[in-house]
KENU-578826 format. One record per residue: residue number from 1; residue in one letter; x, y, z of N, C-alpha, C, CB in turn. Coordinates in Angstrom, 2 decimals, always signed. Atoms other than C-alpha are relative to their C-alpha. Glycine has a CB too. Layout:
# KENU-578826
 pos code     n.X     n.Y     n.Z    ca.X    ca.Y    ca.Z     c.X     c.Y     c.Z    cb.X    cb.Y    cb.Z
 NUM    a       X       Y       Z       X       Y       Z       X       Y       Z       X       Y       Z
...
# end
This chain:
# KENU-578826
 pos code     n.X     n.Y     n.Z    ca.X    ca.Y    ca.Z     c.X     c.Y     c.Z    cb.X    cb.Y    cb.Z
   1    x   +0.85   -1.19   +0.00   +0.00   +0.00   +0.00   +0.89   +1.24   +0.00   -0.96   +0.01   +1.23
   2    x   -0.85   -1.19   +0.07   +1.46   +3.43   -0.92   -0.06   +0.82   +1.28   -0.40   +0.86   -1.17
   3    x   -0.06   -0.89   -1.17   +2.58   +5.80   +1.78   -0.88   +1.23   -0.25   +1.48   +0.42   +0.30
   4    x   +0.89   -1.15   +0.15   +0.03   +8.56   +2.40   +0.79   +1.30   +0.17   -1.15   -0.06   +1.03
   5    x   -0.65   -1.29   -0.10   +1.11  +12.14   +1.88   -0.61   +0.81   +1.14   -0.11   +0.76   -1.33
   6    x   +0.51   -0.89   -1.04   +0.65  +14.93   +4.39   -0.59   +1.23   -0.67   +1.14   +0.40   +1.02
   7    x   +0.72   -1.08   +0.65   -1.89  +17.11   +2.64   -0.35   +1.06   +1.04   -1.28   -0.53   -0.71
   8    x   +0.33   -1.12   -0.89   -2.25  +20.54   +4.28   -1.03   +0.88   -0.71   +1.28   +0.83   +0.38
   9    x   +1.14   -0.69   +0.61   -5.53  +22.37   +3.67   -0.36   +1.24   +0.81   -1.22   -0.95   -0.10
  10    x   +0.55   -1.22   -0.60   -6.68  +25.92   +4.36   -1.50   -0.04   -0.20   +0.62   +1.30   -0.64
  11    x   +1.45   -0.02   +0.06  -10.38  +25.80   +5.20   -0.50   +1.41   +0.25   -0.61   -0.98   +1.01
  12    x   +0.51   -1.36   -0.13  -12.39  +29.01   +4.81   -1.52   +0.01   +0.05   +0.50   +0.87   -1.15
  13    x   +1.43   -0.30   -0.11  -15.86  +29.92   +6.04   -0.11   +1.50   -0.28   -0.60   -0.40   +1.44
  14    x   -0.07   -1.40   +0.40  -16.28  +33.19   +4.12   -1.12   +0.87   +0.56   -0.01   +0.10   -1.47
  15    x   +0.95   -1.00   -0.46  -17.99  +36.28   +5.43   +0.73   +1.32   +0.13   -0.66   -0.41   +1.34
  16    x   -0.62   -1.31   -0.12  -17.34  +40.00   +5.44   +0.16   +0.41   +1.45   -0.82   +1.04   -0.76
  17    x   -0.07   -0.36   -1.41  -18.10  +40.50   +9.13   +0.80   -1.02   +0.81   -1.39   +0.13   +0.58
  18    x   -0.68   +1.08   -0.71  -16.75  +37.12  +10.30   +0.53   -1.01   -1.01   -0.96   -0.70   +1.01
  19    x   -0.66   +0.93   +0.90  -14.25  +35.07   +8.33   +0.69   -1.07   +0.84   +1.03   +0.73   -0.94
  20    x   -0.65   +1.10   -0.71  -13.30  +31.65   +9.69   +1.12   -0.56   -0.85   -1.02   -1.10   +0.36
  21    x   -1.17   +0.56   +0.68   -9.83  +30.41   +8.74   +0.53   -1.16   +0.83   +1.11   +1.08   -0.23
  22    x   -0.53   +1.15   -0.74   -8.33  +27.04   +9.64   +0.99   -0.76   -0.86   -1.13   -0.92   +0.47
  23    x   -0.98   +0.84   +0.68   -5.35  +24.89   +8.75   -0.04   -1.39   +0.64   +1.45   +0.62   +0.08
  24    x   +0.03   +1.39   -0.45   -5.64  +21.10   +9.00   +0.92   -0.79   -0.93   -1.46   -0.59   +0.00
  25    x   -0.90   +0.85   +0.78   -3.08  +18.54   +7.89   -0.45   -1.46   +0.13   +1.47   +0.16   +0.46
  26    x   +0.20   +1.45   -0.02   -3.62  +14.94   +6.93   +1.27   -0.59   +0.57   -0.33   -0.58   -1.44
  27    x   -1.15   +0.62   -0.64   -1.33  +12.96   +9.20   -0.25   -1.51   +0.01   +0.23   +0.55   +1.46
  28    x   +0.31   +1.40   +0.25   -1.37   +9.38   +7.93   -1.51   -0.15   -0.11   +0.57   -0.92   +1.12
  29    x   +1.44   +0.19   +0.09   -4.96   +8.35   +8.67   -0.78   +0.95   +0.92   -0.35   -1.43   +0.35
  30    x   +0.63   -0.93   -0.93   -5.66  +11.12  +11.18   +0.00   +1.42   -0.57   +0.72   -0.03   +1.35
  31    x   +0.02   -1.42   +0.32   -6.38  +14.83  +11.01   +0.80   +0.71   +1.08   -1.46   +0.56   -0.10
  32    x   -0.82   -0.75   -0.95   -3.93  +17.23  +12.63   -0.36   +1.48   -0.06   +1.52   -0.21   -0.30
  33    x   +0.32   -1.43   -0.11   -5.06  +20.67  +13.80   +1.31   +0.77   +0.04   -0.87   +0.31   +1.26
  34    x   -1.20   -0.83   -0.01   -2.42  +23.30  +13.00   -0.29   +1.43   +0.48   +0.60   +0.04   -1.37
  35    x   +0.23   -1.41   -0.32   -4.05  +26.72  +13.33   -1.43   +0.36   -0.38   +1.01   +0.92   -0.74
  36    x   +1.30   -0.54   +0.40   -7.29  +28.67  +13.16   -0.15   +1.40   +0.58   -1.17   -0.93   +0.47
  37    x   +0.30   -1.32   -0.52   -8.63  +32.14  +13.65   -1.31   +0.51   -0.55   +1.13   +0.98   -0.32
  38    x   +1.19   -0.71   +0.43  -11.72  +34.27  +13.42   +0.44   +1.43   -0.30   -1.15   -0.05   +1.09
  39    x   -0.34   -1.36   +0.40  -11.21  +37.51  +11.52   -1.31   +0.80   -0.03   +0.74   +0.04   -1.40
  40    x   +1.21   -0.83   -0.08  -13.79  +40.17  +12.40   +0.26   +1.36   -0.62   -0.47   +0.16   +1.46
  41    x   -0.04   -1.37   +0.50  -14.51  +43.37  +10.57   -1.33   +0.65   +0.40   +0.23   +0.05   -1.57
  42    x   +1.17   -0.72   -0.52  -17.02  +46.04  +11.45   -0.60   +0.91   -1.07   +0.38   +0.83   +1.23
  43    x   +0.71   -0.75   +1.04  -19.65  +47.78   +9.31   +0.41   +1.47   -0.11   -1.47   -0.08   +0.25
  44    x   -0.37   -1.42   +0.06  -18.44  +51.28  +10.23   +1.36   +0.23   -0.64   -0.01   +0.59   +1.40
  45    x   -1.31   -0.10   +0.66  -15.00  +50.52   +8.74   -0.21   +0.05   -1.51   +0.92   -1.22   +0.39
  46    x   +0.11   -0.08   +1.45  -14.47  +51.40   +5.07   +0.08   -1.40   -0.61   +1.11   +0.90   -0.58
  47    x   +0.08   +1.31   +0.66  -15.32  +48.47   +2.80   +1.37   -0.49   -0.48   -0.96   +0.07   -1.17
  48    x   -1.30   +0.40   +0.53  -11.89  +48.45   +1.17   +0.94   -0.46   +1.12   +0.63   +1.17   -0.78
  49    x   -0.85   +0.39   -1.13  -10.16  +48.24   +4.58   -0.46   -1.33   +0.60   +0.00   +1.09   +1.08
  50    x   +0.51   +1.28   -0.49  -12.43  +45.40   +5.67   +0.50   -1.15   -0.88   -1.56   +0.01   +0.03
  51    x   -0.45   +1.03   +0.93  -11.56  +43.42   +2.55   +1.52   -0.22   +0.09   -0.39   +0.38   -1.43
  52    x   -1.45   +0.12   -0.14   -7.84  +44.15   +2.97   +0.34   -0.80   +1.26   +0.66   +1.39   +0.06
  53    x   -0.24   +0.74   -1.25   -7.99  +42.83   +6.55   -0.22   -1.50   -0.23   -0.92   +0.51   +1.13
  54    x   +0.27   +1.41   +0.30   -9.53  +39.56   +5.30   +1.10   -0.59   -0.87   -1.36   -0.14   -0.69
  55    x   -1.06   +0.45   +0.91   -7.00  +39.25   +2.49   +1.32   -0.21   +0.75   +0.19   +1.01   -1.15
  56    x   -1.27   +0.08   -0.74   -4.05  +39.93   +4.80   +0.02   -1.20   +0.95   +0.24   +1.30   +0.79
  57    x   +0.07   +1.14   -0.93   -5.21  +37.34   +7.36   +0.13   -1.32   -0.75   -1.33   +0.04   +0.79
  58    x   -0.06   +1.21   +0.82   -5.69  +34.72   +4.67   +1.43   -0.21   -0.51   -0.99   +0.10   -1.19
  59    x   -1.36   +0.05   +0.54   -2.32  +35.51   +3.14   +1.01   -0.40   +1.08   +0.39   +1.36   -0.60
  60    x   -0.94   +0.34   -1.08   -0.51  +35.30   +6.50   -0.05   -1.48   +0.36   -0.31   +0.84   +1.23
  61    x   +0.10   +1.44   -0.29   -1.86  +31.81   +7.18   +0.62   -0.83   -1.12   -1.47   -0.41   +0.21
  62    x   -0.61   +0.71   +1.13   -0.80  +30.71   +3.70   +1.52   +0.05   +0.11   -0.46   +0.62   -1.35
  63    x   -1.46   -0.14   -0.14   +2.72  +32.06   +4.25   +0.52   -0.86   +1.15   +0.38   +1.49   +0.21
  64    x   -0.44   +0.71   -1.20   +2.97  +30.51   +7.72   -0.03   -1.52   -0.17   -0.86   +0.39   +1.18
  65    x   +0.19   +1.46   +0.03   +1.68  +26.99   +6.90   +0.19   -0.64   -1.38   -1.36   -0.33   +0.49
  66    x   -0.23   +0.48   +1.36   +2.18  +26.66   +3.12   -0.94   -1.14   -0.44   +1.42   -0.45   -0.12
  67    x   +0.93   +1.03   +0.48   -1.00  +24.70   +2.33   +0.07   -0.09   -1.52   -1.46   +0.30   +0.45
  68    x   +0.04   +0.16   +1.46   -1.35  +23.31   -1.18   -1.41   +0.18   -0.53   +0.54   -1.36   -0.41
  69    x   +1.40   +0.03   +0.39   -5.11  +23.48   -1.18   -0.85   +0.90   +0.90   -0.54   -1.44   +0.03
  70    x   +1.00   -0.77   -0.74   -7.97  +25.76   -0.14   -1.35   -0.67   -0.19   -0.03   +1.51   -0.47
  71    x   +1.38   +0.52   +0.04  -11.41  +24.39   +0.73   -0.89   +1.12   +0.53   -0.16   -1.33   +0.86
  72    x   +0.83   -1.15   -0.34  -14.05  +27.11   +0.77   -1.47   -0.38   -0.12   +0.33   +1.20   -0.91
  73    x   +1.43   +0.30   +0.05  -17.76  +27.03   +1.46   -0.64   +0.68   -1.19   -0.69   +0.46   +1.30
  74    x   +0.77   -0.54   +1.11  -19.92  +27.46   -1.61   -1.15   +0.82   +0.54   -0.51   -1.13   -0.93
  75    x   +1.02   -0.92   -0.48  -22.42  +30.25   -1.28   -1.29   -0.16   -0.79   +0.49   +1.45   -0.09
  76    x   +1.30   +0.17   +0.62  -26.10  +29.71   -1.95   -1.00   +0.87   +0.75   -0.44   -1.50   +0.02
  77    x   +0.92   -0.94   -0.64  -28.32  +32.66   -1.14   -1.23   +0.15   -0.88   +0.68   +1.39   +0.25
  78    x   +1.24   -0.21   +0.73  -31.94  +32.93   -2.13   -0.68   +1.23   +0.57   -0.93   -1.25   +0.08
  79    x   +0.70   -1.20   -0.42  -33.42  +36.39   -1.95   +0.77   +0.88   +0.98   -1.29   -0.38   +0.61
  80    x   -0.83   -0.81   -0.90  -30.53  +37.87   +0.07   +1.12   +0.65   -0.80   +0.58   -0.87   +1.17
  81    x   -0.96   -0.59   +0.92  -28.83  +39.95   -2.58   +1.11   +0.77   +0.70   -0.70   +0.90   -0.96
  82    x   -1.00   -0.79   -0.71  -27.06  +42.31   -0.18   +1.01   -0.87   +0.72   -0.67   +0.92   +0.98
  83    x   -0.89   +0.93   -0.71  -25.64  +39.47   +1.90   +0.89   -0.73   -0.99   -0.81   -1.01   +0.84
  84    x   -0.79   +0.77   +0.96  -24.53  +37.49   -1.13   +1.08   +0.85   -0.65   -0.92   -0.59   -1.08
  85    x   -0.99   -0.90   +0.59  -22.74  +40.51   -2.60   +1.19   +0.18   +0.94   -0.64   +1.37   -0.33
  86    x   -1.07   -0.21   -0.98  -20.75  +41.15   +0.59   +0.81   -1.27   +0.24   -0.58   +0.50   +1.33
  87    x   -0.71   +1.27   -0.18  -19.91  +37.49   +1.11   +0.82   -0.30   -1.25   -0.99   -1.16   +0.31
  88    x   -0.72   +0.20   +1.26  -18.93  +37.30   -2.56   +1.29   +0.80   -0.06   -0.88   +0.39   -1.17
  89    x   -1.24   -0.79   -0.05  -16.41  +40.07   -2.00   +1.03   -0.67   +0.90   -0.29   +1.43   +0.50
  90    x   -0.90   +0.72   -0.90  -14.92  +38.14   +0.92   +0.58   -1.24   -0.69   -0.73   -0.41   +1.30
  91    x   -0.46   +1.16   +0.76  -14.73  +35.02   -1.25   +1.05   +0.45   -1.02   -1.19   -0.70   -0.73
  92    x   -0.92   -0.51   +1.01  -13.02  +37.10   -3.94   +1.40   +0.27   +0.52   -0.54   +1.25   -0.59
  93    x   -1.34   -0.29   -0.52  -10.17  +38.28   -1.72   +0.70   -1.29   +0.44   -0.08   +0.99   +1.19
  94    x   -0.60   +1.29   -0.36   -9.64  +34.72   -0.45   +0.50   -0.72   -1.26   -1.02   -0.89   +0.75
  95    x   -0.41   +0.61   +1.26   -9.51  +33.44   -4.04   +1.22   +0.71   -0.58   -1.15   +0.02   -1.00
  96    x   -1.18   -0.75   +0.44   -7.03  +36.20   -4.88   +1.24   -0.49   +0.74   -0.21   +1.51   +0.22
  97    x   -1.14   +0.51   -0.78   -4.75  +35.02   -2.05   +0.37   -1.41   -0.48   -0.33   -0.03   +1.52
  98    x   -0.26   +1.35   +0.51   -5.11  +31.43   -3.32   +0.74   +0.05   -1.33   -1.31   -0.79   -0.16
  99    x   -0.65   -0.13   +1.30   -4.15  +32.49   -6.84   +1.43   +0.51   +0.15   -0.80   +0.94   -0.91
 100    x   -1.33   -0.58   -0.21   -1.21  +34.53   -5.58   +1.01   -1.06   +0.46   -0.06   +1.13   +1.02
 101    x   -0.90   +1.03   -0.53   +0.23  +31.46   -3.82   -0.23   -1.36   -0.66   -0.19   -0.13   +1.49
 102    x   +0.17   +1.18   +0.84   -0.84  +28.93   -6.47   -0.66   -1.17   +0.73   +1.34   -0.43   -0.54
 103    x   +0.74   +1.05   -0.70   -3.28  +27.00   -4.26   -1.12   -0.52   -0.89   -0.56   +0.52   +1.34
 104    x   +1.18   +0.57   +0.61   -5.78  +24.61   -5.74   -1.19   +0.35   +0.89   +0.13   -1.57   -0.20
 105    x   +1.18   -0.40   -0.77   -9.29  +25.68   -4.67   -1.14   -0.98   -0.28   -0.43   +1.46   -0.34
 106    x   +1.14   +0.90   +0.09  -12.20  +23.34   -3.95   -1.14   +0.60   +0.79   +0.36   -1.42   +0.52
 107    x   +1.18   -0.58   -0.63  -15.72  +24.40   -3.07   -0.92   -1.13   +0.46   -0.75   +0.95   -0.98
 108    x   +0.92   +0.98   -0.56  -18.06  +22.43   -0.82   -1.24   +0.71   +0.52   +0.69   -0.80   +1.13
 109    x   +1.25   -0.56   -0.52  -21.69  +23.09   +0.00   -0.12   -0.33   +1.48   -1.23   -0.54   -0.80
 110    x   +0.23   +0.33   -1.40  -22.82  +23.22   +3.63   -0.53   -1.42   +0.18   -0.97   +1.00   +0.62
 111    x   +0.58   +1.35   -0.07  -24.77  +20.03   +2.97   +1.08   -1.08   -0.15   -1.06   -0.16   -1.09
 112    x   -1.10   +0.96   +0.18  -21.64  +18.19   +1.71   +0.84   -0.11   +1.27   +0.88   +0.42   -1.19
 113    x   -0.81   -0.02   -1.23  -19.71  +19.24   +4.83   -0.72   -0.77   +1.11   +0.29   +1.45   +0.45
 114    x   +0.79   +0.69   -1.04  -22.50  +18.07   +7.17   -0.06   -1.50   -0.27   -1.42   +0.59   +0.07
 115    x   +0.06   +1.41   +0.38  -22.82  +14.79   +5.28   +1.32   -0.70   +0.32   -0.34   -0.16   -1.50
 116    x   -1.32   +0.60   -0.23  -19.07  +14.14   +5.51   +0.30   -0.16   +1.49   +1.07   +0.85   -0.65
 117    x   -0.37   +0.05   -1.42  -18.67  +14.95   +9.21   -1.01   -0.73   +0.87   +0.17   +1.39   +0.51
 118    x   +1.03   +0.52   -0.90  -21.99  +13.91  +10.73   -0.74   -1.19   -0.59   -0.98   +1.11   +0.35
 119    x   +0.72   +1.11   +0.63  -23.45  +11.51   +8.19   -1.37   +0.37   -0.50   -0.12   -1.13   +0.95
 120    x   +1.28   -0.49   +0.52  -26.50  +13.63   +7.39   +0.16   +1.46   -0.42   -1.12   -0.15   +1.07
 121    x   -0.07   -1.37   +0.50  -26.84  +16.79   +5.34   -0.87   +0.98   +0.76   -0.38   +0.02   -1.43
 122    x   +0.89   -0.84   -0.79  -29.36  +18.11   +7.86   +0.52   +0.25   +1.42   -1.37   -0.62   +0.06
 123    x   -0.59   -0.20   -1.33  -26.99  +18.26  +10.85   -0.02   +1.48   +0.38   +1.45   -0.55   +0.05
 124    x   -0.05   -1.40   -0.44  -27.01  +21.41  +12.97   +1.44   +0.39   +0.35   -0.94   +0.22   +1.23
 125    x   -1.34   -0.53   -0.27  -24.04  +23.61  +13.86   +0.65   -0.66   +1.22   -0.07   +1.50   +0.21
 126    x   -0.54   +0.64   -1.21  -23.63  +22.00  +17.30   +0.55   -1.39   -0.33   -1.10   -0.11   +1.10
 127    x   -0.48   +1.32   +0.39  -23.29  +18.55  +15.72   +1.29   +0.09   -0.79   -1.07   -0.74   -0.81
 128    x   -1.22   -0.19   +0.79  -20.70  +19.80  +13.23   +1.15   +0.39   +0.92   -0.21   +1.08   -1.10
 129    x   -1.05   -0.42   -0.94  -18.73  +21.54  +16.00   +0.48   -1.17   +0.85   -0.51   +1.12   +0.90
 130    x   -0.36   +1.16   -0.81  -18.82  +18.38  +18.12   +0.90   -0.95   -0.79   -1.26   -0.73   +0.48
 131    x   -0.79   +0.92   +0.82  -17.48  +16.25  +15.26   +1.37   +0.59   -0.33   -0.74   -0.33   -1.30
 132    x   -1.29   -0.66   +0.22  -14.75  +18.80  +14.50   +0.90   -0.24   +1.22   -0.18   +1.52   -0.26
 133    x   -0.76   +0.21   -1.24  -13.65  +18.59  +18.13   +0.49   -1.44   +0.11   -0.86   +0.37   +1.23
 134    x   -0.36   +1.42   -0.11  -13.68  +14.79  +18.10   +1.03   -0.41   -1.04   -1.25   -0.87   -0.15
 135    x   -0.90   +0.43   +1.08  -11.94  +14.36  +14.74   +1.39   +0.61   +0.12   -0.59   +0.37   -1.34
 136    x   -1.30   -0.67   -0.15   -9.17  +16.82  +15.61   +0.58   -0.19   +1.41   -0.14   +1.49   -0.30
 137    x   -0.44   +0.23   -1.39   -8.86  +15.66  +19.25   +0.27   +1.31   +0.74   +1.26   -0.87   +0.02
 138    x   -0.13   -1.29   -0.67   -9.37  +19.21  +20.48   -0.50   -0.11   +1.44   -0.77   +1.11   -0.76
 139    x   +0.42   +0.02   -1.41   -9.71  +19.86  +24.22   -1.37   +0.62   +0.18   +1.02   +0.74   +0.87
 140    x   +1.32   -0.62   -0.08  -12.74  +22.05  +23.62   -0.51   +0.31   -1.40   +0.05   +1.28   +0.85
 141    x   +0.63   -0.36   +1.27  -15.18  +22.90  +20.86   +0.42   +1.42   -0.36   -1.55   -0.13   +0.09
 142    x   -0.35   -1.38   +0.39  -14.14  +25.96  +18.83   -1.07   +0.98   +0.46   +0.17   +0.09   -1.52
 143    x   +0.93   -1.01   -0.52  -15.70  +29.09  +20.33   -0.89   +0.59   -1.09   +0.76   +1.12   +0.67
 144    x   +0.75   -0.59   +1.11  -16.80  +30.44  +16.96   -0.47   -1.10   -0.97   +0.86   +1.05   -0.75
 145    x   +0.47   +0.98   +0.99  -19.00  +28.43  +14.62   +0.62   +0.27   -1.37   -1.54   +0.05   -0.11
 146    x   -0.70   -0.30   +1.26  -17.18  +30.23  +11.76   +1.32   -0.76   -0.06   +0.25   +1.52   -0.15
 147    x   -1.25   +0.77   -0.07  -13.90  +28.64  +12.88   -0.31   -1.49   -0.11   +0.78   +0.31   +1.32
 148    x   +0.39   +1.42   +0.09  -15.62  +25.27  +13.39   -0.34   -0.37   -1.44   -1.21   -0.30   +0.93
 149    x   +0.34   +0.26   +1.41  -17.01  +25.52   +9.85   +1.25   -0.04   -0.88   -0.97   +1.07   -0.51
 150    x   -1.25   +0.00   +0.78  -13.56  +26.37   +8.43   +0.77   -1.30   +0.23   +0.88   +1.22   +0.39
 151    x   -0.65   +1.28   -0.31  -12.08  +23.34  +10.23   -0.75   -1.15   -0.69   +0.05   -0.23   +1.53
 152    x   +0.82   +1.04   +0.63  -14.97  +21.20   +8.94   +0.23   -0.04   -1.51   -1.49   +0.25   +0.30
 153    x   -0.27   -0.04   +1.43  -14.30  +22.35   +5.38   +1.35   -0.65   -0.33   -0.01   +1.45   -0.51
 154    x   -1.31   +0.61   +0.22  -10.63  +21.36   +5.64   -0.09   -1.52   +0.17   +1.05   +0.59   +0.99
 155    x   +0.18   +1.44   -0.22  -11.60  +17.95   +7.06   -0.75   -0.63   -1.17   -0.76   -0.26   +1.33
 156    x   +0.78   +0.50   +1.14  -14.16  +17.50   +4.28   +0.88   -0.19   -1.22   -1.15   +0.95   -0.33
 157    x   -0.87   +0.13   +1.17  -11.54  +18.15   +1.63   +0.98   -1.16   +0.16   +0.77   +1.30   -0.25
 158    x   -0.94   +1.11   -0.21   -9.03  +15.76   +3.17   -0.72   -1.34   -0.16   +0.65   +0.10   +1.41
 159    x   +0.78   +1.24   +0.14  -11.73  +13.08   +3.40   -0.30   -0.28   -1.47   -1.31   +0.10   +0.81
 160    x   +0.29   +0.12   +1.42  -12.69  +13.71   -0.22   +1.25   -0.40   -0.78   -0.58   +1.31   -0.55
 161    x   -1.28   +0.30   +0.64   -9.04  +13.61   -1.28   +0.38   -1.46   +0.23   +1.10   +0.94   +0.55
 162    x   -0.31   +1.40   -0.30   -8.57  +10.27   +0.47   -0.84   -0.94   -0.86   -0.25   -0.30   +1.49
 163    x   +0.88   +0.83   +0.82  -11.57   +8.80   -1.36   +0.45   +0.00   -1.45   -1.44   +0.48   +0.11
 164    x   -0.48   -0.10   +1.38  -10.26  +10.06   -4.71   +1.28   -0.80   -0.17   +0.24   +1.47   -0.38
 165    x   -1.26   +0.74   +0.06   -6.82   +8.58   -3.95   -0.25   -1.50   -0.01   +0.91   +0.38   +1.18
 166    x   +0.34   +1.43   -0.02   -8.35   +5.19   -3.10   -0.58   -0.45   -1.33   -1.00   -0.29   +1.12
 167    x   +0.57   +0.35   +1.30  -10.33   +5.23   -6.35   +1.10   -0.10   -1.05   -1.05   +1.02   -0.42
 168    x   -1.09   +0.03   +0.97   -7.15   +5.98   -8.32   +0.86   -1.26   +0.20   +0.86   +1.26   +0.13
 169    x   -0.78   +1.20   -0.30   -5.29   +3.12   -6.58   -0.70   -1.23   -0.55   +0.22   -0.15   +1.53
 170    x   +0.77   +1.16   +0.44   -8.09   +0.71   -7.47   -0.07   -0.12   -1.52   -1.41   +0.06   +0.56
 171    x   +0.10   +0.02   +1.46   -8.00   +1.65  -11.19   +1.14   -0.77   -0.63   -0.02   +1.41   -0.56
# end
C-alpha cells in the first residue's frame, strides 16, 4: 500500500463580518489541527479596509503553513442579494490570495460538509462543531461556529481527497 502524503488544507468559512480560517493537515490516517482564527470586521469601517484585513489574514496563514489546497464554502443565497454581494467580495479576496500562492481551490456546499462529518446533510451547527472537536482531538469545541465551519471544510476536503486517492489506486 502506498505511503500517504501529508496534505495541508486551508479551510475558509467566508464572510465579510466574520471570516473563519483554519489549517488542517492529513497525518497518515488522522487529522492534525495546526491553526485557526476568526477575523472580524465592522460595518463602520471602510469596505476596502475590511476586505484588505480579510485578504491579509488569509495571506498570512498561507505564508505561515504553506498549504497546497484551499477548501471554501460554496455560497447559496436565495433572496438575500445584499448578503450574497458582501460574502462574494470576501470570497473574492480569499480566491485572490489562493491564486497569488498557487493553491488549488475546492468548493463544498454546507450540505456536503455536514454529510461528511456527521453523516447527514441536515446536521445542525452544534453537531458539526462536536465532530470537529472529536476528529481533531481538540480539548474544547471551537468558540466560533465560523472557525468550526472552516475546520470542517478542511476535514471534508481531506476526506474527499482520500476517497479520490483510493479510487485511483483501485484503477
